Biopython code that builds the backbone (N, CA, C, O; Angstrom):
import numpy as np
from Bio.PDB.StructureBuilder import StructureBuilder

atoms = [
    (1, "ALA", "N", (35.218, 43.968, 14.852)),
    (1, "ALA", "CA", (35.311, 43.948, 16.300)),
    (1, "ALA", "C", (34.390, 45.005, 16.882)),
    (1, "ALA", "O", (34.191, 46.077, 16.309)),
    (2, "GLY", "N", (33.857, 44.683, 17.992)),
    (2, "GLY", "CA", (32.907, 45.562, 18.643)),
    (2, "GLY", "C", (33.564, 46.575, 19.551)),
    (2, "GLY", "O", (34.757, 46.854, 19.426)),
    (3, "PRO", "N", (32.789, 47.126, 20.464)),
    (3, "PRO", "CA", (33.271, 48.212, 21.316)),
    (3, "PRO", "C", (34.229, 47.762, 22.422)),
    (3, "PRO", "O", (34.935, 48.590, 22.997)),
    (4, "CYS", "N", (34.262, 46.489, 22.720)),
    (4, "CYS", "CA", (35.145, 45.992, 23.778)),
    (4, "CYS", "C", (36.436, 45.486, 23.138)),
    (4, "CYS", "O", (36.403, 44.819, 22.104)),
    (5, "ARG", "N", (37.584, 45.810, 23.763)),
    (5, "ARG", "CA", (38.868, 45.412, 23.196)),
    (5, "ARG", "C", (39.759, 44.786, 24.260)),
    (5, "ARG", "O", (39.879, 45.299, 25.373)),
    (6, "VAL", "N", (40.372, 43.686, 23.904)),
    (6, "VAL", "CA", (41.423, 43.095, 24.719)),
    (6, "VAL", "C", (42.727, 43.689, 24.206)),
    (6, "VAL", "O", (43.033, 43.595, 23.017)),
    (7, "ILE", "N", (43.488, 44.296, 25.097)),
    (7, "ILE", "CA", (44.712, 44.997, 24.709)),
    (7, "ILE", "C", (45.912, 44.288, 25.318)),
    (7, "ILE", "O", (45.914, 43.922, 26.493)),
    (8, "GLU", "N", (46.934, 44.104, 24.486)),
    (8, "GLU", "CA", (48.174, 43.515, 24.975)),
    (8, "GLU", "C", (49.336, 44.378, 24.498)),
    (8, "GLU", "O", (49.405, 44.762, 23.330)),
    (9, "ALA", "N", (50.239, 44.672, 25.414)),
    (9, "ALA", "CA", (51.425, 45.455, 25.072)),
    (9, "ALA", "C", (52.584, 44.511, 24.798)),
    (9, "ALA", "O", (52.802, 43.543, 25.527)),
    (10, "LYS", "N", (53.328, 44.808, 23.727)),
    (10, "LYS", "CA", (54.490, 44.008, 23.341)),
    (10, "LYS", "C", (55.723, 44.885, 23.444)),
    (10, "LYS", "O", (55.746, 46.000, 22.923)),
    (11, "TRP", "N", (56.747, 44.383, 24.116)),
    (11, "TRP", "CA", (57.956, 45.151, 24.349)),
    (11, "TRP", "C", (59.176, 44.283, 24.064)),
    (11, "TRP", "O", (59.189, 43.098, 24.396)),
    (12, "GLY", "N", (60.198, 44.870, 23.452)),
    (12, "GLY", "CA", (61.495, 44.215, 23.344)),
    (12, "GLY", "C", (61.708, 43.343, 22.123)),
    (12, "GLY", "O", (62.608, 42.503, 22.135)),
    (13, "TYR", "N", (60.926, 43.503, 21.075)),
    (13, "TYR", "CA", (61.105, 42.665, 19.892)),
    (13, "TYR", "C", (61.943, 43.337, 18.804)),
    (13, "TYR", "O", (62.204, 42.712, 17.776)),
    (14, "GLY", "N", (62.359, 44.546, 18.988)),
    (14, "GLY", "CA", (63.077, 45.277, 17.952)),
    (14, "GLY", "C", (64.510, 44.848, 17.745)),
    (14, "GLY", "O", (65.079, 45.146, 16.695)),
    (15, "GLY", "N", (65.119, 44.167, 18.687)),
    (15, "GLY", "CA", (66.518, 43.771, 18.582)),
    (15, "GLY", "C", (66.812, 42.754, 17.504)),
    (15, "GLY", "O", (67.976, 42.468, 17.223)),
    (16, "LEU", "N", (65.781, 42.204, 16.898)),
    (16, "LEU", "CA", (65.954, 41.219, 15.834)),
    (16, "LEU", "C", (65.801, 41.817, 14.449)),
    (16, "LEU", "O", (65.971, 41.125, 13.445)),
    (17, "LEU", "N", (65.477, 43.108, 14.394)),
    (17, "LEU", "CA", (65.095, 43.713, 13.121)),
    (17, "LEU", "C", (66.007, 44.863, 12.710)),
    (17, "LEU", "O", (66.650, 45.510, 13.537)),
    (18, "ASP", "N", (66.036, 45.089, 11.401)),
    (18, "ASP", "CA", (66.835, 46.158, 10.813)),
    (18, "ASP", "C", (65.911, 47.015, 9.945)),
    (18, "ASP", "O", (65.031, 46.487, 9.265)),
    (19, "VAL", "N", (66.108, 48.311, 9.968)),
    (19, "VAL", "CA", (65.326, 49.229, 9.132)),
    (19, "VAL", "C", (66.277, 49.819, 8.106)),
    (19, "VAL", "O", (67.289, 50.424, 8.460)),
    (20, "THR", "N", (65.938, 49.636, 6.801)),
    (20, "THR", "CA", (66.840, 50.081, 5.746)),
    (20, "THR", "C", (66.080, 50.802, 4.641)),
    (20, "THR", "O", (64.861, 50.687, 4.518)),
    (21, "GLY", "N", (66.828, 51.539, 3.850)),
    (21, "GLY", "CA", (66.299, 52.144, 2.636)),
    (21, "GLY", "C", (65.466, 53.372, 2.871)),
    (21, "GLY", "O", (65.095, 53.697, 3.999)),
    (22, "MET", "N", (65.177, 54.053, 1.775)),
    (22, "MET", "CA", (64.376, 55.270, 1.842)),
    (22, "MET", "C", (62.939, 54.976, 2.208)),
    (22, "MET", "O", (62.240, 55.844, 2.731)),
    (23, "ASN", "N", (62.483, 53.749, 1.938)),
    (23, "ASN", "CA", (61.112, 53.367, 2.280)),
    (23, "ASN", "C", (61.009, 52.796, 3.689)),
    (23, "ASN", "O", (59.952, 52.318, 4.099)),
    (24, "MET", "N", (62.117, 52.850, 4.427)),
    (24, "MET", "CA", (62.141, 52.350, 5.807)),
    (24, "MET", "C", (61.667, 50.901, 5.866)),
    (24, "MET", "O", (60.791, 50.559, 6.660)),
    (25, "GLU", "N", (62.251, 50.055, 5.023)),
    (25, "GLU", "CA", (61.892, 48.647, 4.978)),
    (25, "GLU", "C", (62.433, 47.933, 6.209)),
    (25, "GLU", "O", (63.567, 48.167, 6.627)),
    (26, "VAL", "N", (61.611, 47.058, 6.783)),
    (26, "VAL", "CA", (61.980, 46.333, 7.989)),
    (26, "VAL", "C", (62.192, 44.871, 7.629)),
    (26, "VAL", "O", (61.355, 44.249, 6.976)),
    (27, "SER", "N", (63.333, 44.331, 8.067)),
    (27, "SER", "CA", (63.639, 42.929, 7.824)),
    (27, "SER", "C", (64.493, 42.407, 8.978)),
    (27, "SER", "O", (65.038, 43.197, 9.748)),
    (28, "PRO", "N", (64.616, 41.085, 9.105)),
    (28, "PRO", "CA", (65.485, 40.551, 10.163)),
    (28, "PRO", "C", (66.928, 41.006, 9.972)),
    (28, "PRO", "O", (67.401, 41.150, 8.844)),
    (29, "LEU", "N", (67.616, 41.227, 11.076)),
    (29, "LEU", "CA", (69.030, 41.580, 11.023)),
    (29, "LEU", "C", (69.817, 40.435, 10.400)),
    (29, "LEU", "O", (69.479, 39.270, 10.611)),
    (30, "PRO", "N", (70.869, 40.749, 9.630)),
    (30, "PRO", "CA", (71.713, 39.687, 9.084)),
    (30, "PRO", "C", (72.243, 38.805, 10.216)),
    (30, "PRO", "O", (72.746, 39.299, 11.226)),
    (31, "GLY", "N", (72.121, 37.515, 10.029)),
    (31, "GLY", "CA", (72.557, 36.570, 11.052)),
    (31, "GLY", "C", (71.505, 36.279, 12.115)),
    (31, "GLY", "O", (71.684, 35.375, 12.930)),
    (32, "ARG", "N", (70.414, 37.035, 12.114)),
    (32, "ARG", "CA", (69.349, 36.836, 13.118)),
    (32, "ARG", "C", (68.054, 36.353, 12.476)),
    (32, "ARG", "O", (66.999, 36.366, 13.109)),
    (33, "GLU", "N", (68.136, 35.924, 11.211)),
    (33, "GLU", "CA", (66.931, 35.521, 10.480)),
    (33, "GLU", "C", (66.191, 34.383, 11.177)),
    (33, "GLU", "O", (64.970, 34.434, 11.331)),
    (34, "ARG", "N", (66.932, 33.351, 11.599)),
    (34, "ARG", "CA", (66.278, 32.204, 12.255)),
    (34, "ARG", "C", (65.617, 32.617, 13.561)),
    (34, "ARG", "O", (64.492, 32.206, 13.845)),
    (35, "ALA", "N", (66.300, 33.420, 14.349)),
    (35, "ALA", "CA", (65.732, 33.870, 15.627)),
    (35, "ALA", "C", (64.499, 34.742, 15.389)),
    (35, "ALA", "O", (63.498, 34.613, 16.094)),
    (36, "ALA", "N", (64.575, 35.626, 14.396)),
    (36, "ALA", "CA", (63.429, 36.492, 14.090)),
    (36, "ALA", "C", (62.251, 35.662, 13.602)),
    (36, "ALA", "O", (61.116, 35.886, 14.022)),
    (37, "THR", "N", (62.515, 34.697, 12.712)),
    (37, "THR", "CA", (61.440, 33.848, 12.199)),
    (37, "THR", "C", (60.771, 33.089, 13.334)),
    (37, "THR", "O", (59.543, 33.036, 13.400)),
    (38, "ALA", "N", (61.555, 32.501, 14.224)),
    (38, "ALA", "CA", (60.998, 31.741, 15.348)),
    (38, "ALA", "C", (60.204, 32.649, 16.292)),
    (38, "ALA", "O", (59.116, 32.288, 16.743)),
    (39, "THR", "N", (60.748, 33.808, 16.580)),
    (39, "THR", "CA", (60.078, 34.743, 17.492)),
    (39, "THR", "C", (58.755, 35.219, 16.928)),
    (39, "THR", "O", (57.737, 35.192, 17.619)),
    (40, "TYR", "N", (58.763, 35.650, 15.689)),
    (40, "TYR", "CA", (57.525, 36.170, 15.110)),
    (40, "TYR", "C", (56.531, 35.064, 14.805)),
    (40, "TYR", "O", (55.326, 35.317, 14.781)),
    (41, "GLN", "N", (57.005, 33.830, 14.569)),
    (41, "GLN", "CA", (56.071, 32.703, 14.421)),
    (41, "GLN", "C", (55.352, 32.457, 15.742)),
    (41, "GLN", "O", (54.154, 32.174, 15.756)),
    (42, "ARG", "N", (56.077, 32.565, 16.847)),
    (42, "ARG", "CA", (55.432, 32.424, 18.169)),
    (42, "ARG", "C", (54.378, 33.514, 18.370)),
    (42, "ARG", "O", (53.310, 33.256, 18.925)),
    (43, "LEU", "N", (54.684, 34.733, 17.915)),
    (43, "LEU", "CA", (53.703, 35.811, 18.030)),
    (43, "LEU", "C", (52.462, 35.528, 17.179)),
    (43, "LEU", "O", (51.340, 35.765, 17.627)),
    (44, "PHE", "N", (52.653, 35.023, 15.955)),
    (44, "PHE", "CA", (51.503, 34.669, 15.115)),
    (44, "PHE", "C", (50.661, 33.596, 15.786)),
    (44, "PHE", "O", (49.433, 33.677, 15.799)),
    (45, "ASN", "N", (51.328, 32.586, 16.345)),
    (45, "ASN", "CA", (50.604, 31.513, 17.035)),
    (45, "ASN", "C", (49.837, 32.051, 18.237)),
    (45, "ASN", "O", (48.704, 31.642, 18.494)),
    (46, "GLN", "N", (50.459, 32.969, 18.970)),
    (46, "GLN", "CA", (49.796, 33.574, 20.128)),
    (46, "GLN", "C", (48.571, 34.363, 19.686)),
    (46, "GLN", "O", (47.515, 34.273, 20.313)),
    (47, "ALA", "N", (48.703, 35.134, 18.615)),
    (47, "ALA", "CA", (47.562, 35.907, 18.115)),
    (47, "ALA", "C", (46.433, 34.978, 17.691)),
    (47, "ALA", "O", (45.269, 35.234, 17.997)),
    (48, "ALA", "N", (46.772, 33.897, 16.985)),
    (48, "ALA", "CA", (45.747, 32.946, 16.539)),
    (48, "ALA", "C", (45.033, 32.328, 17.740)),
    (48, "ALA", "O", (43.812, 32.171, 17.721)),
    (49, "ALA", "N", (45.779, 31.978, 18.776)),
    (49, "ALA", "CA", (45.173, 31.398, 19.981)),
    (49, "ALA", "C", (44.267, 32.410, 20.679)),
    (49, "ALA", "O", (43.161, 32.068, 21.097)),
    (50, "GLN", "N", (44.729, 33.646, 20.805)),
    (50, "GLN", "CA", (43.908, 34.671, 21.449)),
    (50, "GLN", "C", (42.632, 34.927, 20.656)),
    (50, "GLN", "O", (41.552, 35.054, 21.233)),
    (51, "LEU", "N", (42.758, 35.002, 19.330)),
    (51, "LEU", "CA", (41.570, 35.222, 18.501)),
    (51, "LEU", "C", (40.610, 34.042, 18.602)),
    (51, "LEU", "O", (39.392, 34.223, 18.573)),
    (52, "GLY", "N", (41.155, 32.841, 18.719)),
    (52, "GLY", "CA", (40.309, 31.667, 18.904)),
    (52, "GLY", "C", (39.513, 31.733, 20.190)),
    (52, "GLY", "O", (38.335, 31.378, 20.220)),
    (53, "ARG", "N", (40.159, 32.188, 21.250)),
    (53, "ARG", "CA", (39.451, 32.321, 22.535)),
    (53, "ARG", "C", (38.400, 33.424, 22.488)),
    (53, "ARG", "O", (37.389, 33.349, 23.187)),
    (54, "LEU", "N", (38.633, 34.450, 21.665)),
    (54, "LEU", "CA", (37.682, 35.563, 21.574)),
    (54, "LEU", "C", (36.564, 35.318, 20.565)),
    (54, "LEU", "O", (35.563, 36.035, 20.574)),
    (55, "SER", "N", (36.712, 34.328, 19.705)),
    (55, "SER", "CA", (35.749, 34.127, 18.614)),
    (55, "SER", "C", (34.298, 33.942, 19.070)),
    (55, "SER", "O", (33.397, 34.353, 18.338)),
    (56, "PRO", "N", (34.018, 33.346, 20.235)),
    (56, "PRO", "CA", (32.614, 33.251, 20.661)),
    (56, "PRO", "C", (32.004, 34.607, 21.043)),
    (56, "PRO", "O", (30.801, 34.707, 21.285)),
    (57, "PHE", "N", (32.840, 35.640, 21.095)),
    (57, "PHE", "CA", (32.393, 36.952, 21.536)),
    (57, "PHE", "C", (32.641, 37.983, 20.433)),
    (57, "PHE", "O", (33.647, 38.690, 20.483)),
    (58, "PRO", "N", (31.762, 38.089, 19.447)),
    (58, "PRO", "CA", (32.012, 38.986, 18.308)),
    (58, "PRO", "C", (32.102, 40.462, 18.689)),
    (58, "PRO", "O", (32.595, 41.271, 17.903)),
    (59, "GLU", "N", (31.639, 40.816, 19.862)),
    (59, "GLU", "CA", (31.707, 42.212, 20.294)),
    (59, "GLU", "C", (33.079, 42.575, 20.871)),
    (59, "GLU", "O", (33.315, 43.722, 21.251)),
    (60, "VAL", "N", (33.981, 41.589, 20.934)),
    (60, "VAL", "CA", (35.301, 41.807, 21.523)),
    (60, "VAL", "C", (36.367, 41.747, 20.433)),
    (60, "VAL", "O", (36.424, 40.793, 19.658)),
    (61, "GLY", "N", (37.210, 42.778, 20.384)),
    (61, "GLY", "CA", (38.321, 42.814, 19.441)),
    (61, "GLY", "C", (39.649, 42.685, 20.164)),
    (61, "GLY", "O", (39.723, 42.860, 21.380)),
    (62, "LEU", "N", (40.684, 42.383, 19.421)),
    (62, "LEU", "CA", (42.028, 42.230, 19.965)),
    (62, "LEU", "C", (42.914, 43.338, 19.403)),
    (62, "LEU", "O", (42.876, 43.629, 18.208)),
    (63, "VAL", "N", (43.712, 43.954, 20.277)),
    (63, "VAL", "CA", (44.667, 44.989, 19.873)),
    (63, "VAL", "C", (46.009, 44.685, 20.527)),
    (63, "VAL", "O", (46.087, 44.452, 21.734)),
    (64, "TRP", "N", (47.054, 44.691, 19.721)),
    (64, "TRP", "CA", (48.413, 44.597, 20.243)),
    (64, "TRP", "C", (49.103, 45.931, 20.021)),
    (64, "TRP", "O", (49.052, 46.494, 18.927)),
    (65, "TYR", "N", (49.749, 46.435, 21.070)),
    (65, "TYR", "CA", (50.548, 47.647, 20.980)),
    (65, "TYR", "C", (52.027, 47.254, 21.053)),
    (65, "TYR", "O", (52.457, 46.613, 22.012)),
    (66, "PHE", "N", (52.789, 47.638, 20.049)),
    (66, "PHE", "CA", (54.229, 47.412, 20.044)),
    (66, "PHE", "C", (54.932, 48.705, 20.396)),
    (66, "PHE", "O", (54.643, 49.747, 19.807)),
    (67, "GLU", "N", (55.865, 48.656, 21.362)),
    (67, "GLU", "CA", (56.590, 49.857, 21.745)),
    (67, "GLU", "C", (57.663, 50.200, 20.733)),
    (67, "GLU", "O", (58.084, 51.353, 20.638)),
    (68, "ASN", "N", (58.111, 49.210, 19.974)),
    (68, "ASN", "CA", (59.174, 49.408, 18.996)),
    (68, "ASN", "C", (58.563, 49.579, 17.612)),
    (68, "ASN", "O", (57.777, 48.741, 17.169)),
    (69, "TRP", "N", (58.921, 50.664, 16.928)),
    (69, "TRP", "CA", (58.344, 50.961, 15.626)),
    (69, "TRP", "C", (58.617, 49.852, 14.626)),
    (69, "TRP", "O", (57.710, 49.433, 13.907)),
    (70, "ALA", "N", (59.865, 49.367, 14.568)),
    (70, "ALA", "CA", (60.225, 48.327, 13.602)),
    (70, "ALA", "C", (59.423, 47.055, 13.846)),
    (70, "ALA", "O", (58.972, 46.419, 12.894)),
    (71, "SER", "N", (59.241, 46.683, 15.092)),
    (71, "SER", "CA", (58.439, 45.490, 15.422)),
    (71, "SER", "C", (57.000, 45.668, 14.973)),
    (71, "SER", "O", (56.390, 44.757, 14.413)),
    (72, "HIS", "N", (56.470, 46.846, 15.224)),
    (72, "HIS", "CA", (55.093, 47.141, 14.813)),
    (72, "HIS", "C", (54.945, 47.001, 13.305)),
    (72, "HIS", "O", (54.024, 46.329, 12.838)),
    (73, "ILE", "N", (55.833, 47.623, 12.534)),
    (73, "ILE", "CA", (55.752, 47.585, 11.074)),
    (73, "ILE", "C", (55.947, 46.157, 10.561)),
    (73, "ILE", "O", (55.212, 45.710, 9.680)),
    (74, "PHE", "N", (56.926, 45.444, 11.102)),
    (74, "PHE", "CA", (57.197, 44.081, 10.647)),
    (74, "PHE", "C", (55.998, 43.177, 10.909)),
    (74, "PHE", "O", (55.587, 42.427, 10.024)),
    (75, "MET", "N", (55.440, 43.237, 12.096)),
    (75, "MET", "CA", (54.292, 42.389, 12.429)),
    (75, "MET", "C", (53.082, 42.789, 11.588)),
    (75, "MET", "O", (52.398, 41.927, 11.037)),
    (76, "TRP", "N", (52.819, 44.078, 11.489)),
    (76, "TRP", "CA", (51.653, 44.553, 10.738)),
    (76, "TRP", "C", (51.755, 44.147, 9.274)),
    (76, "TRP", "O", (50.800, 43.615, 8.708)),
    (77, "SER", "N", (52.916, 44.398, 8.655)),
    (77, "SER", "CA", (53.050, 44.090, 7.229)),
    (77, "SER", "C", (53.030, 42.589, 6.972)),
    (77, "SER", "O", (52.494, 42.147, 5.956)),
    (78, "THR", "N", (53.602, 41.804, 7.868)),
    (78, "THR", "CA", (53.607, 40.358, 7.700)),
    (78, "THR", "C", (52.206, 39.787, 7.846)),
    (78, "THR", "O", (51.802, 38.921, 7.070)),
    (79, "VAL", "N", (51.470, 40.263, 8.827)),
    (79, "VAL", "CA", (50.098, 39.793, 9.012)),
    (79, "VAL", "C", (49.245, 40.184, 7.804)),
    (79, "VAL", "O", (48.476, 39.365, 7.302)),
    (80, "ASN", "N", (49.372, 41.411, 7.337)),
    (80, "ASN", "CA", (48.572, 41.858, 6.197)),
    (80, "ASN", "C", (48.956, 41.141, 4.902)),
    (80, "ASN", "O", (48.106, 40.922, 4.038)),
    (81, "ALA", "N", (50.228, 40.776, 4.768)),
    (81, "ALA", "CA", (50.675, 40.138, 3.532)),
    (81, "ALA", "C", (50.420, 38.631, 3.515)),
    (81, "ALA", "O", (50.021, 38.076, 2.491)),
    (82, "GLY", "N", (50.652, 37.975, 4.648)),
    (82, "GLY", "CA", (50.615, 36.519, 4.609)),
    (82, "GLY", "C", (49.707, 35.830, 5.587)),
    (82, "GLY", "O", (49.569, 34.607, 5.550)),
    (83, "ALA", "N", (49.091, 36.578, 6.451)),
    (83, "ALA", "CA", (48.235, 35.954, 7.460)),
    (83, "ALA", "C", (46.967, 36.779, 7.670)),
    (83, "ALA", "O", (46.670, 37.188, 8.793)),
    (84, "PRO", "N", (46.210, 37.027, 6.577)),
    (84, "PRO", "CA", (45.023, 37.879, 6.722)),
    (84, "PRO", "C", (43.933, 37.270, 7.602)),
    (84, "PRO", "O", (43.001, 37.959, 8.018)),
    (85, "PHE", "N", (44.059, 35.972, 7.881)),
    (85, "PHE", "CA", (43.095, 35.330, 8.775)),
    (85, "PHE", "C", (43.261, 35.807, 10.209)),
    (85, "PHE", "O", (42.379, 35.590, 11.040)),
    (86, "LEU", "N", (44.382, 36.453, 10.510)),
    (86, "LEU", "CA", (44.589, 37.036, 11.835)),
    (86, "LEU", "C", (44.016, 38.443, 11.802)),
    (86, "LEU", "O", (44.717, 39.404, 11.486)),
    (87, "ASP", "N", (42.761, 38.551, 12.127)),
    (87, "ASP", "CA", (42.044, 39.821, 12.025)),
    (87, "ASP", "C", (42.055, 40.542, 13.370)),
    (87, "ASP", "O", (41.149, 40.382, 14.188)),
    (88, "PHE", "N", (43.103, 41.338, 13.577)),
    (88, "PHE", "CA", (43.198, 42.133, 14.800)),
    (88, "PHE", "C", (44.018, 43.374, 14.513)),
    (88, "PHE", "O", (44.696, 43.461, 13.489)),
    (89, "ASP", "N", (43.951, 44.332, 15.420)),
    (89, "ASP", "CA", (44.653, 45.605, 15.241)),
    (89, "ASP", "C", (46.056, 45.529, 15.829)),
    (89, "ASP", "O", (46.273, 44.959, 16.899)),
    (90, "ILE", "N", (46.999, 46.117, 15.103)),
    (90, "ILE", "CA", (48.385, 46.199, 15.550)),
    (90, "ILE", "C", (48.767, 47.668, 15.475)),
    (90, "ILE", "O", (48.694, 48.285, 14.413)),
    (91, "GLU", "N", (49.173, 48.222, 16.609)),
    (91, "GLU", "CA", (49.475, 49.651, 16.665)),
    (91, "GLU", "C", (50.832, 49.896, 17.311)),
    (91, "GLU", "O", (51.358, 49.051, 18.035)),
    (92, "HIS", "N", (51.384, 51.069, 17.034)),
    (92, "HIS", "CA", (52.646, 51.486, 17.637)),
    (92, "HIS", "C", (52.355, 52.453, 18.773)),
    (92, "HIS", "O", (51.694, 53.473, 18.575)),
    (93, "ARG", "N", (52.843, 52.135, 19.946)),
    (93, "ARG", "CA", (52.741, 53.007, 21.113)),
    (93, "ARG", "C", (54.070, 53.006, 21.837)),
    (93, "ARG", "O", (54.371, 52.055, 22.558)),
    (94, "PRO", "N", (54.868, 54.035, 21.669)),
    (94, "PRO", "CA", (56.170, 54.071, 22.353)),
    (94, "PRO", "C", (56.002, 54.011, 23.872)),
    (94, "PRO", "O", (55.024, 54.495, 24.442)),
    (95, "TYR", "N", (56.992, 53.400, 24.486)),
    (95, "TYR", "CA", (56.991, 53.304, 25.949)),
    (95, "TYR", "C", (57.085, 54.700, 26.549)),
    (95, "TYR", "O", (57.880, 55.526, 26.100)),
    (96, "GLU", "N", (56.277, 54.954, 27.556)),
    (96, "GLU", "CA", (56.319, 56.218, 28.280)),
    (96, "GLU", "C", (56.474, 55.920, 29.772)),
    (96, "GLU", "O", (55.661, 55.210, 30.363)),
    (97, "ALA", "N", (57.510, 56.464, 30.357)),
    (97, "ALA", "CA", (57.768, 56.219, 31.792)),
    (97, "ALA", "C", (56.856, 57.071, 32.643)),
    (97, "ALA", "O", (56.920, 57.008, 33.871)),
]
sb = StructureBuilder()
sb.init_structure("model")
sb.init_model(0)
sb.init_chain("A")
sb.init_seg("    ")
for serial, (resi, resn, name, xyz) in enumerate(atoms, 1):
    if name == "N":
        sb.init_residue(resn, " ", resi, " ")
    sb.init_atom(name, np.array(xyz, "f"), 0.0, 1.0, " ", f" {name:<3s}", serial, name[0])
structure = sb.get_structure()
């Protein structure tokens, strides 16, 4: 990605996730697996669509900021593990009033 970036802030996705263990592993909350899968699939589809719209412009990159740490880690690790074709930056930026 080049020097220009399209930035999108994501808020409110942490309610579907649980953080456990010494390694701070993030997974869907028990009983919320279907909702988490559907929600994050919509996010993957949205990222793919945005990247498709940006593809004619190689100087433009895409960045998503997640206000929730668990959402950031879950999305980042899932994209890196199973959707490497989604080439964009995912960062954690806590909400600041």
